C-alpha positions as CSV (number, residue, x, y, z in Angstrom):
1,M,17.8,8.7,-42.4
2,L,16.9,12.0,-44.1
3,T,19.1,13.2,-47.0
4,D,18.5,16.5,-48.8
5,L,19.6,16.6,-52.4
6,R,20.2,20.3,-52.1
7,S,23.4,19.4,-50.3
8,A,24.0,15.7,-51.0
9,A,24.5,13.5,-54.0
10,L,22.0,11.2,-55.5
11,P,23.2,7.6,-55.4
12,A,23.7,6.0,-58.8
13,D,22.3,2.6,-57.9
14,A,19.7,1.6,-55.4
15,G,21.2,-1.9,-55.1
16,D,18.8,-4.2,-53.4
17,A,16.6,-1.3,-52.1
18,V,13.0,-0.8,-53.1
19,V,12.6,2.8,-54.5
20,V,9.3,4.3,-53.3
21,V,8.2,7.5,-55.1
22,G,6.2,9.7,-52.8
23,S,6.0,10.1,-49.0
24,G,2.3,10.5,-48.5
25,A,0.2,8.0,-46.6
26,A,0.9,5.1,-49.1
27,G,4.6,5.8,-49.4
28,L,5.2,6.2,-45.6
29,A,3.3,3.1,-44.7
30,L,4.9,1.1,-47.4
31,A,8.5,2.3,-46.7
32,L,8.3,1.8,-42.9
33,A,6.7,-1.6,-43.3
34,L,9.4,-2.7,-45.7
35,G,12.1,-1.3,-43.5
36,D,10.8,-2.9,-40.4
37,A,10.6,-6.3,-42.3
38,G,14.3,-6.0,-43.1
39,R,14.3,-4.5,-46.6
40,R,16.3,-1.5,-47.6
41,V,14.2,1.4,-48.9
42,L,14.9,4.7,-50.8
43,L,11.9,6.9,-50.3
44,L,12.0,9.7,-52.8
45,E,10.1,12.9,-51.9
46,S,9.8,15.8,-54.4
47,G,9.3,18.3,-51.7
48,G,11.3,19.3,-48.6
49,D,11.4,18.5,-44.9
50,V,8.1,19.0,-43.0
51,A,10.2,20.5,-40.2
52,D,11.1,23.4,-42.5
53,P,8.4,26.1,-42.1
54,G,8.6,27.1,-45.8
55,A,8.6,23.6,-47.2
56,M,4.8,23.4,-47.9
57,A,4.8,26.6,-50.0
58,E,8.1,25.7,-51.7
59,G,6.6,22.5,-53.2
60,D,3.4,24.1,-54.5
61,G,5.0,25.3,-57.6
62,L,5.3,21.8,-59.1
63,N,1.6,21.1,-58.5
64,G,-1.3,22.5,-60.4
65,G,-1.9,22.1,-64.1
66,V,-4.7,22.5,-66.6
67,V,-8.4,21.9,-65.8
68,D,-11.0,21.1,-68.5
69,A,-14.7,20.9,-67.8
70,L,-15.6,21.5,-64.1
71,P,-13.2,23.2,-61.7
72,Y,-11.1,20.6,-59.8
73,N,-9.4,21.4,-56.5
74,G,-7.8,18.0,-56.3
75,L,-5.2,19.1,-58.9
76,G,-3.7,22.0,-57.0
77,V,-4.8,22.9,-53.4
78,G,-5.6,19.2,-52.7
79,R,-1.9,18.1,-53.1
80,A,1.3,18.8,-51.2
81,R,4.9,18.1,-52.1
82,V,6.5,17.8,-48.7
83,L,7.5,14.9,-46.3
84,G,4.1,13.5,-45.5
85,G,2.5,14.5,-48.7
86,T,-1.2,15.4,-48.7
87,T,-1.6,14.1,-45.2
88,Q,-0.1,17.4,-44.1
89,L,-3.3,18.9,-45.4
90,W,-6.0,16.5,-44.3
91,H,-8.1,16.3,-41.1
92,G,-7.7,12.6,-40.6
93,Q,-11.1,10.9,-41.3
94,C,-11.0,7.1,-41.7
95,M,-13.5,4.4,-42.5
96,R,-13.5,1.1,-44.3
97,L,-15.2,0.6,-47.7
98,H,-18.4,-1.5,-47.4
99,D,-18.6,-4.9,-49.0
100,H,-21.3,-3.5,-51.2
101,D,-18.9,-0.9,-52.5
102,L,-16.5,-3.6,-53.8
103,Q,-19.1,-5.8,-55.5
104,E,-20.1,-5.6,-59.1
105,R,-23.2,-3.5,-59.5
106,P,-24.8,-3.9,-63.0
107,W,-26.0,-0.2,-63.0
108,V,-22.5,1.1,-62.3
109,H,-20.1,0.9,-65.2
110,R,-16.9,-1.0,-64.5
111,S,-17.8,-1.6,-60.8
112,G,-16.5,-4.6,-58.8
113,W,-13.1,-4.9,-57.2
114,P,-10.9,-8.0,-58.0
115,V,-10.5,-8.4,-54.2
116,R,-13.3,-9.0,-51.7
117,R,-13.8,-7.2,-48.4
118,A,-12.9,-10.4,-46.5
119,E,-9.5,-10.3,-48.2
120,L,-9.0,-6.6,-47.2
121,D,-10.2,-6.9,-43.6
122,P,-6.9,-8.2,-42.2
123,W,-5.1,-5.3,-43.9
124,Y,-7.7,-2.8,-42.7
125,A,-7.0,-4.0,-39.1
126,R,-3.2,-3.5,-39.6
127,A,-3.9,-0.1,-41.2
128,E,-6.0,0.9,-38.2
129,E,-3.2,-0.1,-35.9
130,W,-0.6,1.8,-38.0
131,L,-2.8,4.9,-38.0
132,D,-3.8,4.6,-34.4
133,V,-7.5,4.2,-35.2
134,S,-9.5,2.4,-32.5
135,G,-10.7,-0.5,-34.8
136,R,-14.1,-0.5,-33.2
137,G,-15.9,-0.1,-36.5
138,Y,-17.7,2.6,-38.3
139,E,-21.4,1.6,-38.2
140,E,-24.5,2.1,-36.1
141,D,-23.3,0.5,-32.9
142,R,-20.8,3.3,-32.3
143,W,-23.7,5.3,-31.0
144,S,-23.4,3.2,-27.8
145,E,-20.3,5.3,-26.9
146,H,-22.6,8.3,-26.6
147,P,-25.5,7.0,-24.5
148,G,-26.8,10.5,-23.9
149,L,-27.6,10.9,-27.6
150,P,-30.4,8.6,-28.7
151,R,-30.0,7.8,-32.4
152,V,-32.4,9.2,-35.0
153,P,-34.5,6.3,-36.4
154,W,-34.1,6.8,-40.1
155,D,-36.1,4.5,-42.4
156,P,-33.7,1.6,-42.9
157,A,-35.1,0.8,-46.3
158,H,-33.3,4.0,-47.5
159,L,-31.0,5.4,-44.9
160,Q,-28.5,4.2,-42.2
161,H,-25.9,5.6,-40.0
162,D,-22.2,5.5,-40.5
163,F,-19.2,7.0,-38.7
164,T,-15.8,8.2,-39.6
165,E,-13.1,8.2,-37.0
166,Y,-10.4,10.8,-36.9
167,L,-6.8,10.2,-36.3
168,R,-5.3,11.6,-33.2
169,Q,-2.4,12.9,-35.3
170,P,-3.4,13.2,-39.0
171,L,-0.1,14.9,-40.1
172,L,1.7,11.8,-40.9
173,G,4.9,13.5,-42.0
174,T,5.1,15.3,-38.7
175,E,4.2,12.1,-36.9
176,H,6.8,9.8,-38.5
177,R,9.6,12.2,-39.2
178,G,11.6,11.2,-36.2
179,R,11.2,7.5,-36.9
180,L,12.3,8.0,-40.5
181,A,15.3,10.0,-39.5
182,A,16.5,7.3,-37.1
183,H,15.6,4.3,-39.3
184,A,18.6,2.2,-40.3
185,R,17.0,0.7,-43.4
186,V,14.9,3.6,-44.8
187,E,16.6,6.6,-46.4
188,V,14.4,9.5,-47.4
189,L,15.7,11.6,-50.3
190,L,14.2,15.1,-50.1
191,H,13.9,17.4,-53.1
192,A,14.1,14.3,-55.4
193,T,11.6,14.8,-58.2
194,V,11.1,11.8,-60.3
195,A,10.7,12.7,-64.0
196,R,10.1,9.2,-65.4
197,V,10.5,5.5,-64.8
198,R,13.0,3.7,-66.9
199,T,12.2,0.2,-68.3
200,E,13.9,-2.2,-70.6
201,E,12.5,-5.5,-72.1
202,G,9.5,-5.5,-69.9
203,A,11.3,-4.8,-66.6
204,T,12.0,-1.8,-64.5
205,T,15.6,-0.5,-64.6
206,G,15.3,2.6,-62.4
207,V,14.1,6.2,-62.4
208,E,15.2,9.5,-63.7
209,V,15.5,12.2,-60.9
210,V,15.5,15.9,-61.3
211,R,17.8,17.4,-58.7
212,P,17.1,20.8,-57.0
213,D,19.4,22.6,-59.4
214,G,17.4,21.3,-62.4
215,T,20.0,18.7,-63.5
216,R,18.9,15.2,-64.1
217,A,20.5,11.9,-63.0
218,E,19.7,8.2,-63.2
219,L,19.0,6.0,-60.2
220,A,19.2,2.4,-61.2
221,A,16.7,0.1,-59.4
222,R,15.1,-3.3,-59.9
223,E,12.0,-2.5,-57.8
224,V,10.1,0.8,-58.0
225,V,6.8,1.6,-56.4
226,L,4.8,4.7,-57.5
227,A,3.1,6.1,-54.4
228,A,2.8,9.7,-55.5
229,G,-1.0,10.1,-55.4
230,T,-3.8,9.5,-58.0
231,I,-2.9,12.4,-60.2
232,E,0.9,12.0,-60.1
233,N,0.9,8.2,-60.4
234,A,-0.9,8.5,-63.8
235,R,1.3,11.5,-64.9
236,L,4.5,9.6,-64.1
237,L,3.5,6.6,-66.1
238,Q,2.6,8.9,-69.0
239,L,5.8,10.8,-68.7
240,S,7.7,7.5,-68.8
241,D,6.2,6.7,-72.3
242,P,7.5,8.6,-75.4
243,E,4.0,8.5,-76.7
244,G,2.6,9.9,-73.4
245,V,0.1,7.1,-72.9
246,G,1.6,4.9,-70.1
247,L,3.5,1.8,-69.4
248,G,2.6,-1.9,-69.6
249,D,0.1,-4.1,-71.2
250,G,-2.9,-2.0,-69.9
251,R,-1.3,1.3,-70.7
252,E,-4.3,2.6,-72.6
253,H,-6.3,2.8,-69.3
254,T,-3.7,5.1,-67.7
255,G,-5.2,8.3,-66.4
256,R,-8.8,7.2,-67.3
257,Y,-11.7,6.6,-65.0
258,L,-10.8,9.5,-62.7
259,Q,-13.2,9.6,-59.8
260,D,-13.7,11.9,-56.8
261,H,-16.4,12.6,-54.2
262,P,-18.6,15.4,-55.5
263,I,-19.9,17.5,-52.6
264,I,-23.2,19.4,-53.1
265,R,-25.6,21.3,-50.9
266,T,-29.1,20.4,-51.8
267,A,-31.3,22.0,-49.1
268,E,-31.4,24.3,-46.1
269,V,-32.6,22.4,-43.0
270,L,-35.2,24.2,-40.9
271,P,-35.1,22.4,-37.5
272,T,-37.9,22.5,-35.0
273,D,-35.2,22.2,-32.3
274,F,-31.7,22.9,-33.5
275,R,-30.2,20.8,-30.7
276,V,-31.5,17.5,-32.0
277,L,-29.3,17.7,-35.1
278,Q,-26.5,19.8,-33.8
279,D,-25.9,17.6,-30.8
280,R,-25.7,14.5,-32.9
281,Y,-24.4,15.3,-36.4
282,V,-21.1,17.0,-35.5
283,V,-17.7,15.7,-34.4
284,L,-18.3,13.8,-31.1
285,R,-15.5,13.3,-28.6
286,R,-15.1,10.5,-26.1
287,G,-12.0,8.9,-24.5
288,G,-9.6,10.8,-26.7
289,R,-11.4,9.6,-29.9
290,R,-13.3,11.8,-32.3
291,L,-16.2,10.4,-34.3
292,F,-18.3,12.0,-37.1
293,P,-21.8,10.6,-37.5
294,K,-23.2,10.6,-41.0
295,V,-26.3,9.3,-42.8
296,R,-25.6,7.0,-45.7
297,L,-27.7,5.6,-48.5
298,S,-28.4,1.9,-47.7
299,A,-27.2,-0.8,-50.1
300,R,-30.9,-1.9,-50.5
301,A,-31.9,1.6,-51.7
302,Q,-28.9,1.7,-54.1
303,E,-29.8,-1.6,-55.6
304,E,-33.6,-1.1,-55.8
305,H,-33.3,2.4,-57.3
306,Q,-30.0,1.9,-59.2
307,L,-28.2,4.7,-57.4
308,L,-24.6,5.3,-56.3
309,A,-23.2,5.2,-52.8
310,A,-23.7,8.5,-50.9
311,T,-23.6,10.0,-47.5
312,A,-25.3,13.1,-46.0
313,V,-23.9,15.5,-43.4
314,F,-25.5,18.4,-41.6
315,V,-23.4,21.6,-41.9
316,H,-24.1,24.0,-39.0
317,E,-23.0,27.6,-39.6
318,H,-22.6,30.1,-36.8
319,A,-22.5,33.8,-37.7
320,H,-20.7,35.1,-34.6
321,P,-17.2,36.1,-35.9
322,G,-15.6,35.2,-32.6
323,L,-16.6,31.6,-32.9
324,G,-15.2,31.5,-36.4
325,A,-11.9,33.0,-35.2
326,S,-11.8,30.5,-32.3
327,R,-12.2,27.6,-34.7
328,R,-9.4,28.9,-37.0
329,L,-7.1,29.3,-34.0
330,A,-7.8,25.7,-32.9
331,L,-7.2,24.3,-36.4
332,A,-3.9,26.2,-36.6
333,A,-2.8,24.9,-33.2
334,R,-3.6,21.3,-34.3
335,A,-1.6,21.8,-37.5
336,R,1.3,23.3,-35.5
337,R,1.4,26.5,-37.5
338,R,1.2,30.2,-36.7
339,P,-2.2,31.5,-37.9
340,E,-2.2,34.4,-40.3
341,H,-3.2,37.7,-38.5
342,L,-2.7,36.1,-35.1
343,V,-3.3,39.2,-33.0
344,R,-6.5,40.1,-34.9
345,E,-7.8,36.5,-34.6
346,V,-7.2,36.4,-30.9
347,A,-8.9,39.7,-30.4
348,T,-11.9,38.6,-32.5
349,A,-12.1,35.3,-30.6
350,A,-12.2,37.2,-27.3
351,T,-15.5,38.9,-28.3
352,A,-17.1,35.4,-28.1
353,A,-15.6,34.5,-24.7
354,P,-18.9,33.4,-23.1
355,A,-19.9,31.3,-26.1
356,V,-16.4,29.9,-26.3
357,A,-16.4,28.9,-22.6
358,R,-19.7,27.1,-23.0
359,T,-18.5,25.4,-26.1
360,A,-15.2,24.3,-24.4
361,Y,-17.2,22.8,-21.5
362,R,-19.5,20.9,-23.9
363,R,-16.6,19.7,-26.0
364,L,-14.0,18.9,-23.3
365,V,-16.2,17.7,-20.5
366,R,-19.2,16.3,-22.3
367,G,-17.7,15.5,-25.7
368,M,-20.5,17.3,-27.5
369,A,-20.8,20.0,-30.1
370,I,-21.1,23.8,-29.8
371,G,-24.2,24.7,-27.9
372,E,-25.0,28.0,-29.7
373,R,-27.9,28.3,-32.1
374,P,-26.7,28.1,-35.7
375,S,-27.5,30.8,-38.2
376,H,-28.0,28.2,-40.9
377,V,-28.1,24.4,-41.2
378,W,-27.4,22.9,-44.7
379,L,-27.8,19.4,-46.0
380,Q,-24.6,18.5,-47.8
381,L,-24.2,15.3,-49.8
382,W,-21.0,13.4,-50.7
383,V,-21.5,10.9,-53.6
384,E,-19.3,8.4,-55.3
385,Q,-18.8,8.5,-59.1
386,A,-19.3,5.8,-61.7
387,P,-16.0,5.2,-63.6
388,D,-16.1,7.1,-67.0
389,P,-13.1,6.8,-69.5
390,E,-13.6,10.4,-70.6
391,R,-13.1,11.7,-67.0
392,R,-9.3,11.5,-67.0
393,V,-5.8,12.8,-66.3
394,Y,-3.4,13.3,-69.2
395,L,-0.4,15.4,-70.2
396,A,-0.8,19.1,-70.9
397,D,1.2,21.3,-73.3
398,E,2.1,23.6,-70.3
399,L,5.4,22.7,-68.7
400,D,6.4,22.9,-65.0
401,A,9.5,24.4,-63.5
402,H,11.5,21.3,-64.5
403,G,10.4,21.4,-68.1
404,L,8.0,18.5,-67.7
405,P,4.4,18.5,-69.0
406,R,1.9,19.3,-66.3
407,A,-1.1,17.2,-65.6
408,R,-4.3,18.1,-67.4
409,V,-7.5,17.0,-65.7
410,R,-11.0,16.6,-67.2
411,W,-13.5,16.2,-64.3
412,T,-17.2,15.9,-64.9
413,C,-20.3,14.8,-63.0
414,S,-22.9,12.5,-64.6
415,D,-26.6,12.5,-64.4
416,L,-26.4,9.4,-62.1
417,E,-24.6,11.5,-59.5
418,L,-27.2,14.2,-59.7
419,E,-30.1,11.8,-59.4
420,T,-28.5,10.0,-56.4
421,T,-28.1,13.2,-54.4
422,R,-31.6,14.4,-55.3
423,Q,-33.3,11.1,-54.4
424,M,-31.3,10.9,-51.1
425,T,-32.3,14.4,-50.2
426,R,-36.0,13.6,-50.7
427,W,-35.6,10.6,-48.4
428,V,-33.8,12.6,-45.7
429,G,-36.4,15.3,-45.9
430,A,-39.3,12.8,-45.6
431,D,-37.8,11.2,-42.6
432,L,-37.0,14.6,-40.9
433,E,-40.5,15.7,-41.4
434,R,-42.0,12.3,-40.3
435,L,-40.0,12.5,-37.1
436,G,-40.9,16.1,-36.4
437,I,-37.2,17.1,-36.4
438,A,-37.1,19.5,-39.3
439,T,-38.3,20.5,-42.8
440,L,-36.2,21.2,-45.9
441,R,-36.1,24.2,-48.1
442,E,-34.8,22.8,-51.4
443,L,-32.0,24.7,-53.2
444,P,-31.8,25.2,-57.0
445,S,-29.5,22.3,-57.2
446,M,-32.5,20.0,-56.6
447,T,-34.1,20.9,-59.9
448,D,-31.6,22.8,-62.1
449,D,-28.8,20.7,-63.6
450,D,-26.7,23.8,-64.3
451,A,-27.1,25.0,-60.8
452,W,-26.0,21.6,-59.5
453,R,-22.9,21.5,-61.7
454,G,-22.2,25.2,-61.0
455,S,-22.1,24.7,-57.2
456,V,-20.6,21.2,-56.9
457,L,-17.1,20.8,-55.4
458,D,-14.7,17.9,-55.4
459,A,-13.4,16.5,-52.1
460,A,-9.8,16.3,-53.4
461,H,-10.2,12.5,-53.1
462,P,-9.0,11.5,-56.6
463,A,-9.1,7.8,-57.5
464,G,-9.1,5.3,-60.3
465,T,-6.5,6.5,-62.8
466,T,-4.3,3.3,-62.6
467,A,-7.1,0.8,-61.7
468,M,-6.4,-2.7,-60.6
469,A,-7.8,-5.6,-62.7
470,P,-6.8,-9.2,-63.3
471,D,-6.7,-8.6,-67.0
472,P,-4.8,-5.8,-68.7
473,A,-7.8,-5.3,-71.0
474,D,-9.5,-3.8,-67.9
475,G,-6.8,-2.0,-65.9
476,V,-3.2,-0.8,-65.4
477,V,-2.1,-2.9,-62.5
478,R,-2.6,-6.5,-61.4
479,T,-4.5,-7.5,-58.3
480,D,-1.1,-7.6,-56.5
481,L,-0.5,-4.0,-57.8
482,E,2.4,-4.7,-60.2
483,V,1.9,-3.0,-63.5
484,H,0.7,-5.5,-66.2
485,G,3.7,-6.5,-68.2
486,V,6.4,-4.5,-66.4
487,R,8.4,-6.6,-63.8
488,G,9.4,-4.7,-60.8
489,L,7.1,-1.7,-61.2
490,S,4.2,-1.4,-58.8
491,V,1.6,1.3,-58.1
492,V,-0.2,2.0,-54.8
493,G,-2.7,4.6,-53.7
494,G,-6.2,5.7,-54.6
495,S,-5.2,5.5,-58.2
496,V,-5.6,1.7,-58.1
497,F,-9.2,1.8,-56.8
498,P,-11.6,0.4,-59.5
499,T,-14.4,2.3,-57.7
500,S,-14.3,4.4,-54.5
501,G,-17.6,4.3,-52.7
502,Y,-18.1,7.4,-50.6
503,A,-15.6,6.5,-47.8
504,N,-12.6,8.8,-47.1
505,P,-9.9,6.9,-49.0
506,T,-6.8,7.0,-46.8
507,L,-7.5,4.0,-44.6
508,T,-7.9,1.8,-47.7
509,V,-4.8,3.4,-49.2
510,V,-2.8,2.4,-46.2
511,A,-4.3,-1.1,-46.1
512,L,-3.3,-1.7,-49.7
513,A,0.2,-0.3,-49.0
514,L,0.7,-2.7,-46.1
515,R,-0.6,-5.6,-48.3
516,L,1.9,-4.6,-51.0
517,A,4.8,-4.5,-48.4
518,E,4.1,-8.1,-47.5
519,R,4.2,-9.1,-51.2
520,L,7.5,-7.3,-51.8
521,T,9.0,-8.7,-48.6
522,T,8.0,-12.3,-49.4
523,Q,9.1,-11.9,-53.0
524,A,12.6,-10.8,-52.0
525,A,13.1,-14.1,-50.2
526,L,12.2,-16.1,-53.4
527,P,14.6,-17.0,-56.2
528,T,14.9,-14.3,-58.9
529,R,12.2,-14.5,-61.5
C-alpha cells in the first residue's frame, strides 16, 4: 500500500508494526521480507513516488551538506530521496566480500568483522535470489562462460581475477513498486521525513516525522530500523541526541570511521593489440547476464606487503561523438527516462551508424564489447579504506529546508591507500609487459601525493559510520544490528560495515537486511523482553 502524506494523515501509533526508515536496498529488502513473514511494516520514505517523473529532483533539496577536506560525491549526487532510494541511481553491480576482507588484519586499523563469511553465505544466497543474481560466484571460473576469451595469466602471487554481476533490473524502487502497492502488510508512507528517533529509559518509543507542509508529528513505535544509508543513518542518530553525538552505549563512535572506495587513474595503458584488453575487460553478456571482469590484489600480496584490498579496471575511451551519444541513449532507455536533448542525441548517434551496427552485433550476438579502436585506455584502481576516526560524518551548522542540521562530511585518503594503488599499478604493468600485452605510461598520481589526492574520486559507496561490534567500546550496533543499549532500535546498511573491502556494497547490504528480518520475525514470536 502506498500512502502519500501530502494528502493523507500520519498515523499516531504504529501498533505492532516495525517502522523502517528509508526505502533503498536495505529498507526494501527488510520491509518485504518482514511483510512476507507476516509482520506489519510501516516503510517511511522521505521522497516521493518513483512513478512521478519529478520525484527524483524534488527530493534532492534535502540531500547535500558541508564537505571538509577532499570533495565527496557520496554526500550529494550519490544519494536519492525517492521510493527505491539510491538504487534509482546505480548500475546494479553485485559481488560478495571475500573471507579475507572480513578477517582481522594487523596492518589495517579496526579490521575484522564480528561475523565470519560462513555465517553470511546463507544470507548472500538469499540476497542473490532476492536481487535476481545468478548465484554462480564472482571468481576466476566465471571465465568458463566465455570460452572464446582465454583468460590473461596474471602472476597469482600478486593478482587474480574477480567478476561483478549486474542486476537485470537495478532500479529497485521501479522493480518493487507494484508489489509494495499491493502488499497487505507493508504500507509505504511517502514524503515522510524522519527528524529524530524518540527513546525513553533505554528503549525506542517512536520517531518524529516532518510532514510535507513542514509540520511535525509523533509516530509511536516499539521497533524502529534505520535503513536510510550510511550518511543519513549516522545523521539521524546524531539528530536524536540533544548533544548531537548519537544514541546508545557506543554513541561516541557514531559518524566516525567513514569509508568509501577511492577511485584513481594511475597510468595510461598502451596496448600492442587493443582487442586483447578491450574484448575481455569490459561488460560481457551471455544468457541474459552481464559480467564485469576485474583484476584484484591477491590476499597473499596484501598480507606480505601490508596493503589494502583493491581492484583494477581498464577504462576504454572512444572519441567518436556518435558512440558516446549511443551509449547515453542506451543508459536513458535502461533507466526509463527521456534523455536531455533527445533529438540532438539521436542525430549525433546516427553519425556513427556503421560503428553502432558492428557494436550491436558484437554485444547482442556474441556478448562482447565494442569493436572499435579506443582513443585511450586508462588503468583505474578502486581501493578500500582503513577505518579512521577522524574521517567522519557529523552535524553542520547549516540547516536544511526542514530546519534540521545538514550532514557535514570529512573525507580523506591515507598514505596506505596511495601506496596500495601504486604498488598494484607496478604489478599490473610488469605483468602486461611480461605477457606482451601492453606497456604503461605512469600518470603524476604515481609519484606526486598532491596529484593523487587532487584527482581521486569517491565511488559514492559510504560505509562504517555505525559500525557493528560485540562491545559498545568498539561500535554503535551489536552483531545482530540492534543499537547497543537501546531496545527496539536497529540499524542496517553499509553504515554497519566495520570494513568494506573493495566490493560493491549492495549485495552485502541486502544480505544483512534479510538476516535482520529473520531476527525481528523470530523475536516477535517470543515473550516480551
